[in-house]
C-alpha positions, 0 to 999 in steps of 0.5 A, a space after each residue: 477516561 479510558 486510554 487517556 494515558 496511552 499515546 496514539 498509535 499512528 502507522 507510518 507509510 513508506 514512499 511506495 505506499 504513498 505513491 500507491 495511494 496517489 494512483 487512480 483506481 484503474 492503476 491500482 486495479 492493474 497493480 492488484 491484478 499483477 500481484 494477485 490480490 484484491 483492491 481492499 487488501 492493497 488499500 489496507 497495505 497502503 494505509 499501513 494496515 497489517 497484510 501478509 509479508 509476501 503480499 506486501 513485497 509483491 505490492 511494493 515490487 509492482 508499485 516500484 516497477 510502475 514508478 520506474 516505468 513512469 520515470 523512463 
């Protein structure tokens, strides 16, 4: 059995990634426009996939800005 001796690899999502996944498609597309990326790459980031560092920081900032706006 191939791979029976290796542990399963799971990506751990941050709080901002989880909050991004909980948003509606409309809100996600607004964040994507603000950070100048596509919805596909943003979804990969939210699942814990590999994306460019500058893209990840811009998505985190835009998601955090929306969360702060909702709290006020």
